[in-house]
C-alpha positions in Angstrom: 0.0 0.0 0.0 1.1 3.6 -0.6 2.6 5.2 2.5 4.2 8.6 3.1 5.0 9.1 6.8 6.9 12.0 8.4 8.8 11.8 11.7 11.4 13.7 13.7 9.5 16.7 14.9 9.6 18.1 18.4 10.2 21.1 20.6 13.5 23.0 20.4 14.8 26.4 21.5 15.7 29.1 19.0 19.0 28.3 17.4 18.6 24.6 17.7 18.3 21.8 15.1 16.0 19.0 14.1 16.1 16.4 11.4 12.9 15.3 9.8 12.4 12.1 7.9 9.8 11.0 5.4 9.5 7.3 4.7 7.8 6.3 1.5 6.5 3.0 0.1 4.1 1.7 -2.5 5.6 3.3 -5.7 8.9 3.8 -7.5 10.2 6.4 -5.2 13.3 7.3 -7.3 11.1 8.4 -10.2 9.6 11.4 -8.4 10.6 14.8 -7.1 9.8 15.3 -3.5 9.0 18.4 -1.4 8.4 19.7 2.1 5.7 22.2 3.0 4.7 23.7 6.3 1.6 25.2 7.9 1.6 27.3 11.0 -1.6 27.8 13.2 -3.9 30.2 11.5 -1.8 30.5 8.4 -1.8 29.0 4.9 0.4 26.1 3.9 3.6 27.3 2.3 6.5 25.8 0.3 9.7 25.0 2.2 12.0 23.0 -0.1 12.1 20.5 -2.9 14.5 17.9 -4.4 14.5 16.4 -7.9 14.2 12.6 -8.4 18.0 12.1 -8.6 18.9 14.5 -5.9 20.8 16.6 -8.3 18.9 19.8 -7.8 17.3 21.4 -4.7 15.1 24.4 -4.2 14.4 26.5 -1.1 12.1 29.2 0.1 13.9 32.4 0.8 13.0 32.2 4.5 15.0 29.0 5.0 17.9 29.3 2.6 21.2 28.7 4.4 19.5 27.1 7.3 17.6 24.0 5.9 18.9 21.2 3.8 16.8 18.7 1.9 18.3 15.3 0.9 17.1 11.9 -0.2 18.2 8.2 -0.1 16.4 6.5 -2.9 17.6 3.0 -1.8 15.8 3.6 1.5 12.9 5.5 -0.1 13.3 8.3 2.4 13.6 12.1 2.1 15.1 14.2 4.9 15.0 17.8 6.0 17.9 19.0 8.2 16.8 22.1 10.0 19.5 24.3 11.6 19.4 27.7 13.3 15.7 27.3 13.9 13.6 30.4 14.6 10.2 30.8 16.3 8.7 31.6 12.9 9.6 28.1 11.8 7.0 26.7 14.1 4.5 24.7 12.0 3.3 21.3 11.0 5.7 20.0 8.3 4.5 17.8 5.5 6.4 15.8 2.9 4.8 15.4 -0.5 5.3 13.6 -3.8 5.3 15.6 -7.0 3.5 14.4 -10.1 5.3 17.1 -12.2 9.1 16.9 -12.0 11.3 20.0 -12.2 11.5 21.5 -8.7 8.0 22.9 -8.3 7.2 25.2 -5.4 3.4 25.0 -5.9 1.1 22.7 -3.9 -0.9 22.0 -7.1 2.1 20.0 -8.5 2.1 17.5 -5.6 -0.3 14.6 -5.6 0.3 12.7 -2.4 0.9 14.0 1.1 2.0 12.7 4.5 0.1 13.3 7.8 2.7 15.9 9.0 5.0 16.3 12.0 4.9 19.1 14.5 7.9 21.4 14.9 7.8 24.0 17.7 10.6 26.5 18.3 10.6 28.4 21.5 12.1 31.8 22.3 
């Protein structure tokens, strides 16, 4: 069965780090671009980062450039989000998603399957 499950969220102080994981199953994982989005309480979901099917290209929202790093291990069918220098404004539920259109899309409409999300809370 198709699965896309996030893990690794938690509570950290400003300046701290977290590593999120997204484990996939049920399709040919290496054929698809993957992305991370986030949604804070009372706010709309927004793009965070994306990685192409081979891992050769990555894309980041301006708000996280230099602090977050996306990577993937196609053999393990897992995508990761390393989050450093966290800020209170990074507090949100983080979702991983599979793109149906490859090429590093930043738009939700180009992703066709979503995980349940994992909570990240940054205190200050």
